[in-house]
PDB file of N, CA, C and O in Angstrom:
ATOM      1  N   UNK A   1      15.054 -11.848  -6.197  1.00  0.00           N
ATOM      2  CA  UNK A   1      14.285 -10.576  -6.802  1.00  0.00           C
ATOM      3  C   UNK A   1      13.923 -10.957  -8.223  1.00  0.00           C
ATOM      4  O   UNK A   1      14.612 -11.712  -8.909  1.00  0.00           O
ATOM      5  N   UNK A   2      12.829 -10.401  -8.610  1.00  0.00           N
ATOM      6  CA  UNK A   2      12.073 -10.300  -9.505  1.00  0.00           C
ATOM      7  C   UNK A   2      12.454  -9.524 -10.793  1.00  0.00           C
ATOM      8  O   UNK A   2      12.656  -8.315 -10.679  1.00  0.00           O
ATOM      9  N   UNK A   3      12.599 -10.260 -12.311  1.00  0.00           N
ATOM     10  CA  UNK A   3      12.748  -9.352 -13.614  1.00  0.00           C
ATOM     11  C   UNK A   3      11.633  -9.232 -14.198  1.00  0.00           C
ATOM     12  O   UNK A   3      11.143 -10.361 -14.202  1.00  0.00           O
ATOM     13  N   UNK A   4      10.883  -8.458 -14.739  1.00  0.00           N
ATOM     14  CA  UNK A   4      10.982  -7.076 -14.182  1.00  0.00           C
ATOM     15  C   UNK A   4      10.369  -6.877 -12.877  1.00  0.00           C
ATOM     16  O   UNK A   4       9.673  -7.749 -12.357  1.00  0.00           O
ATOM     17  N   UNK A   5      10.610  -5.750 -12.332  1.00  0.00           N
ATOM     18  CA  UNK A   5      10.222  -5.689 -11.004  1.00  0.00           C
ATOM     19  C   UNK A   5       8.747  -5.413 -10.547  1.00  0.00           C
ATOM     20  O   UNK A   5       8.229  -4.586 -11.298  1.00  0.00           O
ATOM     21  N   UNK A   6       8.161  -5.713  -9.855  1.00  0.00           N
ATOM     22  CA  UNK A   6       6.777  -6.156  -9.442  1.00  0.00           C
ATOM     23  C   UNK A   6       6.514  -4.646  -8.903  1.00  0.00           C
ATOM     24  O   UNK A   6       7.155  -4.276  -7.919  1.00  0.00           O
ATOM     25  N   UNK A   7       5.652  -3.825  -9.478  1.00  0.00           N
ATOM     26  CA  UNK A   7       5.402  -2.399  -8.824  1.00  0.00           C
ATOM     27  C   UNK A   7       3.925  -2.541  -8.828  1.00  0.00           C
ATOM     28  O   UNK A   7       3.184  -3.443  -9.219  1.00  0.00           O
ATOM     29  N   UNK A   8       3.700  -1.300  -8.238  1.00  0.00           N
ATOM     30  CA  UNK A   8       2.264  -0.897  -7.774  1.00  0.00           C
ATOM     31  C   UNK A   8       2.105   0.333  -8.160  1.00  0.00           C
ATOM     32  O   UNK A   8       2.815   1.150  -7.575  1.00  0.00           O
ATOM     33  N   UNK A   9       0.962   0.968  -9.450  1.00  0.00           N
ATOM     34  CA  UNK A   9       0.659   2.044  -9.675  1.00  0.00           C
ATOM     35  C   UNK A   9       0.053   2.897  -8.677  1.00  0.00           C
ATOM     36  O   UNK A   9      -0.890   2.545  -7.968  1.00  0.00           O
ATOM     37  N   UNK A  10       0.713   4.221  -8.631  1.00  0.00           N
ATOM     38  CA  UNK A  10      -0.075   5.017  -7.830  1.00  0.00           C
ATOM     39  C   UNK A  10      -1.422   5.388  -7.360  1.00  0.00           C
ATOM     40  O   UNK A  10      -1.676   5.845  -6.246  1.00  0.00           O
ATOM     41  N   UNK A  11      -2.304   5.140  -8.355  1.00  0.00           N
ATOM     42  CA  UNK A  11      -3.596   4.515  -7.853  1.00  0.00           C
ATOM     43  C   UNK A  11      -4.288   3.609  -7.428  1.00  0.00           C
ATOM     44  O   UNK A  11      -5.517   3.548  -7.410  1.00  0.00           O
ATOM     45  N   UNK A  12      -3.356   2.693  -6.983  1.00  0.00           N
ATOM     46  CA  UNK A  12      -3.727   1.495  -6.593  1.00  0.00           C
ATOM     47  C   UNK A  12      -4.119   1.698  -5.219  1.00  0.00           C
ATOM     48  O   UNK A  12      -3.683   2.651  -4.573  1.00  0.00           O
ATOM     49  N   UNK A  13      -5.066   0.697  -4.654  1.00  0.00           N
ATOM     50  CA  UNK A  13      -5.832   0.826  -3.306  1.00  0.00           C
ATOM     51  C   UNK A  13      -4.980   0.231  -2.504  1.00  0.00           C
ATOM     52  O   UNK A  13      -3.953  -0.320  -2.901  1.00  0.00           O
ATOM     53  N   UNK A  14      -5.359   0.301  -1.271  1.00  0.00           N
ATOM     54  CA  UNK A  14      -4.665  -0.434  -0.428  1.00  0.00           C
ATOM     55  C   UNK A  14      -4.951  -1.638  -0.270  1.00  0.00           C
ATOM     56  O   UNK A  14      -4.112  -2.528  -0.132  1.00  0.00           O
ATOM     57  N   UNK A  15      -6.061  -1.777  -0.273  1.00  0.00           N
ATOM     58  CA  UNK A  15      -6.440  -3.471  -0.530  1.00  0.00           C
ATOM     59  C   UNK A  15      -5.879  -4.112  -1.689  1.00  0.00           C
ATOM     60  O   UNK A  15      -5.563  -5.301  -1.730  1.00  0.00           O
ATOM     61  N   UNK A  16      -5.744  -3.124  -2.815  1.00  0.00           N
ATOM     62  CA  UNK A  16      -4.655  -3.779  -4.210  1.00  0.00           C
ATOM     63  C   UNK A  16      -3.332  -4.523  -3.631  1.00  0.00           C
ATOM     64  O   UNK A  16      -2.839  -5.647  -3.722  1.00  0.00           O
ATOM     65  N   UNK A  17      -2.989  -3.175  -2.925  1.00  0.00           N
ATOM     66  CA  UNK A  17      -1.370  -3.449  -2.832  1.00  0.00           C
ATOM     67  C   UNK A  17      -1.179  -4.684  -1.666  1.00  0.00           C
ATOM     68  O   UNK A  17      -0.197  -5.427  -1.674  1.00  0.00           O
ATOM     69  N   UNK A  18      -2.267  -4.778  -0.673  1.00  0.00           N
ATOM     70  CA  UNK A  18      -1.763  -5.910   0.091  1.00  0.00           C
ATOM     71  C   UNK A  18      -2.235  -7.420  -0.595  1.00  0.00           C
ATOM     72  O   UNK A  18      -1.977  -8.481  -0.028  1.00  0.00           O
ATOM     73  N   UNK A  19      -2.987  -7.341  -1.942  1.00  0.00           N
ATOM     74  CA  UNK A  19      -3.158  -8.529  -2.607  1.00  0.00           C
ATOM     75  C   UNK A  19      -2.005  -8.839  -3.299  1.00  0.00           C
ATOM     76  O   UNK A  19      -1.445  -9.934  -3.270  1.00  0.00           O
ATOM     77  N   UNK A  20      -1.603  -7.725  -4.012  1.00  0.00           N
ATOM     78  CA  UNK A  20       0.165  -7.884  -4.957  1.00  0.00           C
ATOM     79  C   UNK A  20       1.236  -8.628  -4.021  1.00  0.00           C
ATOM     80  O   UNK A  20       1.975  -9.537  -4.399  1.00  0.00           O
ATOM     81  N   UNK A  21       1.182  -8.046  -2.657  1.00  0.00           N
ATOM     82  CA  UNK A  21       2.290  -8.356  -1.985  1.00  0.00           C
ATOM     83  C   UNK A  21       1.939  -9.932  -1.647  1.00  0.00           C
ATOM     84  O   UNK A  21       2.774 -10.756  -2.019  1.00  0.00           O
ATOM     85  N   UNK A  22       0.785 -10.393  -0.984  1.00  0.00           N
ATOM     86  CA  UNK A  22       0.417 -11.569  -0.806  1.00  0.00           C
ATOM     87  C   UNK A  22       0.494 -12.582  -1.999  1.00  0.00           C
ATOM     88  O   UNK A  22       0.985 -13.704  -1.871  1.00  0.00           O
ATOM     89  N   UNK A  23      -0.002 -12.127  -3.102  1.00  0.00           N
ATOM     90  CA  UNK A  23       0.155 -12.900  -4.262  1.00  0.00           C
ATOM     91  C   UNK A  23       1.815 -13.296  -4.844  1.00  0.00           C
ATOM     92  O   UNK A  23       2.116 -14.341  -5.420  1.00  0.00           O
ATOM     93  N   UNK A  24       2.643 -12.285  -4.552  1.00  0.00           N
ATOM     94  CA  UNK A  24       4.054 -12.701  -5.023  1.00  0.00           C
ATOM     95  C   UNK A  24       4.674 -12.540  -3.804  1.00  0.00           C
ATOM     96  O   UNK A  24       5.833 -12.172  -3.998  1.00  0.00           O
ATOM     97  N   UNK A  25       4.406 -12.657  -2.579  1.00  0.00           N
ATOM     98  CA  UNK A  25       4.921 -13.036  -1.450  1.00  0.00           C
ATOM     99  C   UNK A  25       6.415 -11.942  -0.827  1.00  0.00           C
ATOM    100  O   UNK A  25       7.368 -12.261  -0.117  1.00  0.00           O
ATOM    101  N   UNK A  26       6.106 -10.808  -1.375  1.00  0.00           N
ATOM    102  CA  UNK A  26       6.988  -9.328  -1.326  1.00  0.00           C
ATOM    103  C   UNK A  26       6.528  -8.811   0.065  1.00  0.00           C
ATOM    104  O   UNK A  26       5.495  -9.161   0.635  1.00  0.00           O
ATOM    105  N   UNK A  27       7.403  -7.967   0.505  1.00  0.00           N
ATOM    106  CA  UNK A  27       7.055  -7.101   1.922  1.00  0.00           C
ATOM    107  C   UNK A  27       7.221  -5.457   1.513  1.00  0.00           C
ATOM    108  O   UNK A  27       6.828  -4.512   2.197  1.00  0.00           O
ATOM    109  N   UNK A  28       7.879  -5.393   0.270  1.00  0.00           N
ATOM    110  CA  UNK A  28       7.926  -3.809  -0.021  1.00  0.00           C
ATOM    111  C   UNK A  28       7.482  -4.015  -1.687  1.00  0.00           C
ATOM    112  O   UNK A  28       7.695  -4.990  -2.407  1.00  0.00           O
ATOM    113  N   UNK A  29       6.705  -2.568  -2.047  1.00  0.00           N
ATOM    114  CA  UNK A  29       6.588  -2.701  -3.438  1.00  0.00           C
ATOM    115  C   UNK A  29       6.979  -1.346  -3.858  1.00  0.00           C
ATOM    116  O   UNK A  29       6.673  -0.403  -3.129  1.00  0.00           O
ATOM    117  N   UNK A  30       7.744  -1.108  -5.164  1.00  0.00           N
ATOM    118  CA  UNK A  30       7.914   0.246  -5.967  1.00  0.00           C
ATOM    119  C   UNK A  30       6.755   0.772  -5.821  1.00  0.00           C
ATOM    120  O   UNK A  30       5.899  -0.060  -5.522  1.00  0.00           O
ATOM    121  N   UNK A  31       6.237   2.280  -5.954  1.00  0.00           N
ATOM    122  CA  UNK A  31       5.130   2.802  -6.375  1.00  0.00           C
ATOM    123  C   UNK A  31       5.365   3.489  -7.595  1.00  0.00           C
ATOM    124  O   UNK A  31       6.348   4.210  -7.424  1.00  0.00           O
ATOM    125  N   UNK A  32       4.802   3.629  -9.048  1.00  0.00           N
ATOM    126  CA  UNK A  32       5.052   4.241 -10.120  1.00  0.00           C
ATOM    127  C   UNK A  32       3.850   5.104 -10.421  1.00  0.00           C
ATOM    128  O   UNK A  32       2.848   5.028  -9.709  1.00  0.00           O
ATOM    129  N   UNK A  33       3.915   5.897 -11.424  1.00  0.00           N
ATOM    130  CA  UNK A  33       3.177   6.824 -11.804  1.00  0.00           C
ATOM    131  C   UNK A  33       2.831   6.598 -13.082  1.00  0.00           C
ATOM    132  O   UNK A  33       2.985   5.430 -13.441  1.00  0.00           O
ATOM    133  N   UNK A  34       2.284   7.576 -14.122  1.00  0.00           N
ATOM    134  CA  UNK A  34       1.672   6.854 -15.280  1.00  0.00           C
ATOM    135  C   UNK A  34       2.867   7.077 -16.349  1.00  0.00           C
ATOM    136  O   UNK A  34       2.565   6.859 -17.522  1.00  0.00           O
ATOM    137  N   UNK A  35       4.055   7.446 -16.099  1.00  0.00           N
ATOM    138  CA  UNK A  35       5.424   7.302 -17.050  1.00  0.00           C
ATOM    139  C   UNK A  35       6.288   5.806 -16.229  1.00  0.00           C
ATOM    140  O   UNK A  35       7.461   5.512 -16.456  1.00  0.00           O
ATOM    141  N   UNK A  36       5.655   5.281 -15.578  1.00  0.00           N
ATOM    142  CA  UNK A  36       6.720   4.107 -14.631  1.00  0.00           C
ATOM    143  C   UNK A  36       7.799   4.428 -14.074  1.00  0.00           C
ATOM    144  O   UNK A  36       8.768   3.684 -13.921  1.00  0.00           O
ATOM    145  N   UNK A  37       7.665   6.013 -13.598  1.00  0.00           N
ATOM    146  CA  UNK A  37       8.779   6.812 -12.821  1.00  0.00           C
ATOM    147  C   UNK A  37       8.335   6.369 -11.527  1.00  0.00           C
ATOM    148  O   UNK A  37       7.144   6.276 -11.230  1.00  0.00           O
ATOM    149  N   UNK A  38       9.475   6.044 -10.609  1.00  0.00           N
ATOM    150  CA  UNK A  38       9.540   5.795  -9.032  1.00  0.00           C
ATOM    151  C   UNK A  38       9.150   6.998  -8.148  1.00  0.00           C
ATOM    152  O   UNK A  38       9.887   7.946  -7.877  1.00  0.00           O
ATOM    153  N   UNK A  39       7.675   6.785  -7.676  1.00  0.00           N
ATOM    154  CA  UNK A  39       6.898   7.878  -6.648  1.00  0.00           C
ATOM    155  C   UNK A  39       7.027   7.431  -5.140  1.00  0.00           C
ATOM    156  O   UNK A  39       6.526   8.161  -4.285  1.00  0.00           O
ATOM    157  N   UNK A  40       7.611   6.379  -4.805  1.00  0.00           N
ATOM    158  CA  UNK A  40       7.653   5.923  -3.601  1.00  0.00           C
ATOM    159  C   UNK A  40       7.627   4.404  -3.622  1.00  0.00           C
ATOM    160  O   UNK A  40       7.641   3.648  -4.594  1.00  0.00           O
ATOM    161  N   UNK A  41       7.586   4.133  -2.311  1.00  0.00           N
ATOM    162  CA  UNK A  41       7.808   2.666  -1.818  1.00  0.00           C
ATOM    163  C   UNK A  41       6.559   2.551  -0.815  1.00  0.00           C
ATOM    164  O   UNK A  41       6.430   3.421   0.047  1.00  0.00           O
ATOM    165  N   UNK A  42       5.489   1.330  -0.921  1.00  0.00           N
ATOM    166  CA  UNK A  42       5.054   0.902  -0.046  1.00  0.00           C
ATOM    167  C   UNK A  42       5.468  -0.349   0.712  1.00  0.00           C
ATOM    168  O   UNK A  42       6.019  -1.193   0.005  1.00  0.00           O
ATOM    169  N   UNK A  43       5.351  -0.594   1.752  1.00  0.00           N
ATOM    170  CA  UNK A  43       5.845  -1.706   2.897  1.00  0.00           C
ATOM    171  C   UNK A  43       4.389  -2.301   3.337  1.00  0.00           C
ATOM    172  O   UNK A  43       3.299  -1.741   3.451  1.00  0.00           O
ATOM    173  N   UNK A  44       4.727  -3.419   3.505  1.00  0.00           N
ATOM    174  CA  UNK A  44       3.460  -4.198   4.567  1.00  0.00           C
ATOM    175  C   UNK A  44       3.397  -3.613   5.826  1.00  0.00           C
ATOM    176  O   UNK A  44       2.385  -3.867   6.480  1.00  0.00           O
ATOM    177  N   UNK A  45       4.360  -2.785   6.391  1.00  0.00           N
ATOM    178  CA  UNK A  45       4.067  -2.308   7.538  1.00  0.00           C
ATOM    179  C   UNK A  45       3.248  -1.028   7.181  1.00  0.00           C
ATOM    180  O   UNK A  45       2.494  -0.704   8.099  1.00  0.00           O
ATOM    181  N   UNK A  46       3.206  -0.314   6.216  1.00  0.00           N
ATOM    182  CA  UNK A  46       2.061   0.788   5.866  1.00  0.00           C
ATOM    183  C   UNK A  46       0.948   0.338   5.975  1.00  0.00           C
ATOM    184  O   UNK A  46       0.051   0.975   6.526  1.00  0.00           O
ATOM    185  N   UNK A  47       0.770  -0.957   5.426  1.00  0.00           N
ATOM    186  CA  UNK A  47      -0.878  -1.655   5.290  1.00  0.00           C
ATOM    187  C   UNK A  47      -1.048  -1.771   6.307  1.00  0.00           C
ATOM    188  O   UNK A  47      -1.988  -1.065   6.669  1.00  0.00           O
ATOM    189  N   UNK A  48      -0.532  -2.445   7.226  1.00  0.00           N
ATOM    190  CA  UNK A  48      -0.692  -2.923   8.615  1.00  0.00           C
ATOM    191  C   UNK A  48      -0.962  -1.736   9.584  1.00  0.00           C
ATOM    192  O   UNK A  48      -1.430  -1.983  10.696  1.00  0.00           O
ATOM    193  N   UNK A  49      -0.661  -0.340   9.174  1.00  0.00           N
ATOM    194  CA  UNK A  49      -0.906   0.536  10.086  1.00  0.00           C
ATOM    195  C   UNK A  49      -2.313   1.000  10.069  1.00  0.00           C
ATOM    196  O   UNK A  49      -2.707   1.955  10.740  1.00  0.00           O
ATOM    197  N   UNK A  50      -2.972   0.373   9.368  1.00  0.00           N
ATOM    198  CA  UNK A  50      -4.775   0.573   9.056  1.00  0.00           C
ATOM    199  C   UNK A  50      -4.999  -0.490  10.574  1.00  0.00           C
ATOM    200  O   UNK A  50      -6.090  -0.308  11.114  1.00  0.00           O
ATOM    201  N   UNK A  51      -4.460  -1.102  10.977  1.00  0.00           N
ATOM    202  CA  UNK A  51      -5.092  -1.904  12.134  1.00  0.00           C
ATOM    203  C   UNK A  51      -4.227  -1.917  13.342  1.00  0.00           C
ATOM    204  O   UNK A  51      -4.433  -2.636  14.320  1.00  0.00           O
ATOM    205  N   UNK A  52      -3.398  -1.208  13.233  1.00  0.00           N
ATOM    206  CA  UNK A  52      -2.316  -0.385  14.566  1.00  0.00           C
ATOM    207  C   UNK A  52      -2.859   0.670  15.159  1.00  0.00           C
ATOM    208  O   UNK A  52      -2.317   0.924  16.235  1.00  0.00           O
ATOM    209  N   UNK A  53      -3.706   1.361  14.869  1.00  0.00           N
ATOM    210  CA  UNK A  53      -4.224   2.264  15.493  1.00  0.00           C
ATOM    211  C   UNK A  53      -4.774   2.109  16.640  1.00  0.00           C
ATOM    212  O   UNK A  53      -5.594   1.211  16.828  1.00  0.00           O
ATOM    213  N   UNK A  54      -4.425   2.919  17.540  1.00  0.00           N
ATOM    214  CA  UNK A  54      -5.521   2.922  19.152  1.00  0.00           C
ATOM    215  C   UNK A  54      -6.682   2.931  18.662  1.00  0.00           C
ATOM    216  O   UNK A  54      -7.036   3.406  17.583  1.00  0.00           O
ATOM    217  N   UNK A  55      -7.646   2.107  19.891  1.00  0.00           N
ATOM    218  CA  UNK A  55      -9.108   2.007  19.740  1.00  0.00           C
ATOM    219  C   UNK A  55      -9.663   3.320  19.681  1.00  0.00           C
ATOM    220  O   UNK A  55     -10.512   3.576  18.827  1.00  0.00           O
ATOM    221  N   UNK A  56      -9.293   4.138  20.459  1.00  0.00           N
ATOM    222  CA  UNK A  56      -9.972   5.619  20.182  1.00  0.00           C
ATOM    223  C   UNK A  56      -9.946   6.228  19.046  1.00  0.00           C
ATOM    224  O   UNK A  56     -10.933   6.908  18.762  1.00  0.00           O
ATOM    225  N   UNK A  57      -8.944   6.161  18.197  1.00  0.00           N
ATOM    226  CA  UNK A  57      -8.720   6.552  17.188  1.00  0.00           C
ATOM    227  C   UNK A  57      -9.404   6.105  16.113  1.00  0.00           C
ATOM    228  O   UNK A  57      -9.700   6.952  15.270  1.00  0.00           O
ATOM    229  N   UNK A  58      -9.785   4.793  15.900  1.00  0.00           N
ATOM    230  CA  UNK A  58     -10.989   3.854  15.336  1.00  0.00           C
ATOM    231  C   UNK A  58     -12.108   3.893  15.569  1.00  0.00           C
ATOM    232  O   UNK A  58     -12.929   3.459  14.762  1.00  0.00           O
ATOM    233  N   UNK A  59     -12.426   4.378  16.640  1.00  0.00           N
ATOM    234  CA  UNK A  59     -13.739   4.703  16.898  1.00  0.00           C
ATOM    235  C   UNK A  59     -14.196   5.865  16.599  1.00  0.00           C
ATOM    236  O   UNK A  59     -15.300   6.133  16.124  1.00  0.00           O
ATOM    237  N   UNK A  60     -13.038   6.818  16.979  1.00  0.00           N
ATOM    238  CA  UNK A  60     -13.571   8.300  16.332  1.00  0.00           C
ATOM    239  C   UNK A  60     -13.635   8.524  14.526  1.00  0.00           C
ATOM    240  O   UNK A  60     -14.164   9.444  13.904  1.00  0.00           O
ATOM    241  N   UNK A  61     -13.027   7.541  14.100  1.00  0.00           N
ATOM    242  CA  UNK A  61     -13.316   7.777  12.818  1.00  0.00           C
ATOM    243  C   UNK A  61     -12.181   8.307  12.133  1.00  0.00           C
ATOM    244  O   UNK A  61     -12.263   8.418  10.909  1.00  0.00           O
ATOM    245  N   UNK A  62     -10.922   8.722  12.840  1.00  0.00           N
ATOM    246  CA  UNK A  62      -9.925   9.953  12.245  1.00  0.00           C
ATOM    247  C   UNK A  62      -8.849   8.858  11.610  1.00  0.00           C
ATOM    248  O   UNK A  62      -7.627   8.978  11.689  1.00  0.00           O
ATOM    249  N   UNK A  63      -9.404   7.997  11.101  1.00  0.00           N
ATOM    250  CA  UNK A  63      -7.933   6.900  10.134  1.00  0.00           C
ATOM    251  C   UNK A  63      -7.893   7.797   8.844  1.00  0.00           C
ATOM    252  O   UNK A  63      -8.827   8.243   8.178  1.00  0.00           O
ATOM    253  N   UNK A  64      -6.464   7.937   8.681  1.00  0.00           N
ATOM    254  CA  UNK A  64      -6.120   8.808   7.731  1.00  0.00           C
ATOM    255  C   UNK A  64      -5.866   7.838   6.402  1.00  0.00           C
ATOM    256  O   UNK A  64      -5.203   8.302   5.474  1.00  0.00           O
ATOM    257  N   UNK A  65      -6.447   6.367   6.310  1.00  0.00           N
ATOM    258  CA  UNK A  65      -5.889   5.676   5.290  1.00  0.00           C
ATOM    259  C   UNK A  65      -7.068   4.403   5.275  1.00  0.00           C
ATOM    260  O   UNK A  65      -7.096   3.426   6.024  1.00  0.00           O
ATOM    261  N   UNK A  66      -7.945   4.727   4.257  1.00  0.00           N
ATOM    262  CA  UNK A  66      -8.740   3.614   4.014  1.00  0.00           C
ATOM    263  C   UNK A  66      -8.829   2.716   2.860  1.00  0.00           C
ATOM    264  O   UNK A  66      -8.444   3.163   1.779  1.00  0.00           O
ATOM    265  N   UNK A  67      -9.241   1.612   2.916  1.00  0.00           N
ATOM    266  CA  UNK A  67      -9.070   0.192   1.885  1.00  0.00           C
ATOM    267  C   UNK A  67      -9.330   0.605   0.672  1.00  0.00           C
ATOM    268  O   UNK A  67      -8.824  -0.110  -0.194  1.00  0.00           O
ATOM    269  N   UNK A  68      -9.985   1.574   0.261  1.00  0.00           N
ATOM    270  CA  UNK A  68     -10.227   2.079  -0.912  1.00  0.00           C
ATOM    271  C   UNK A  68      -9.587   3.421  -1.713  1.00  0.00           C
ATOM    272  O   UNK A  68      -9.727   3.760  -2.888  1.00  0.00           O
ATOM    273  N   UNK A  69      -8.869   4.016  -0.673  1.00  0.00           N
ATOM    274  CA  UNK A  69      -8.148   5.424  -1.142  1.00  0.00           C
ATOM    275  C   UNK A  69      -6.853   4.948  -1.736  1.00  0.00           C
ATOM    276  O   UNK A  69      -6.127   4.103  -1.213  1.00  0.00           O
ATOM    277  N   UNK A  70      -6.595   5.643  -3.025  1.00  0.00           N
ATOM    278  CA  UNK A  70      -5.325   5.306  -3.262  1.00  0.00           C
ATOM    279  C   UNK A  70      -4.380   5.553  -3.023  1.00  0.00           C
ATOM    280  O   UNK A  70      -4.319   6.727  -2.658  1.00  0.00           O
ATOM    281  N   UNK A  71      -3.268   4.952  -3.011  1.00  0.00           N
ATOM    282  CA  UNK A  71      -1.820   4.762  -2.194  1.00  0.00           C
ATOM    283  C   UNK A  71      -1.150   6.208  -2.594  1.00  0.00           C
ATOM    284  O   UNK A  71      -0.878   6.962  -1.660  1.00  0.00           O
ATOM    285  N   UNK A  72      -0.917   6.560  -3.714  1.00  0.00           N
ATOM    286  CA  UNK A  72       0.072   7.625  -4.088  1.00  0.00           C
ATOM    287  C   UNK A  72      -0.874   9.032  -4.135  1.00  0.00           C
ATOM    288  O   UNK A  72      -0.359  10.113  -4.418  1.00  0.00           O
TER     289      UNK A  72
END
């Protein structure tokens, strides 16, 4: 466990979340708001969902998450 906790701000992008997870070798990050209150958790699986979509969904462009879209 890290002290203080490694967190991600709610306006961070998916790409930023992936970089923080890789840099700190963690698979889950608490997501906090401007007042440092917990608003959620992002997991490695959440990030992988971008790549695990079926091919037809990828071709049609109906993705619900992009690399530049804020997490929270």
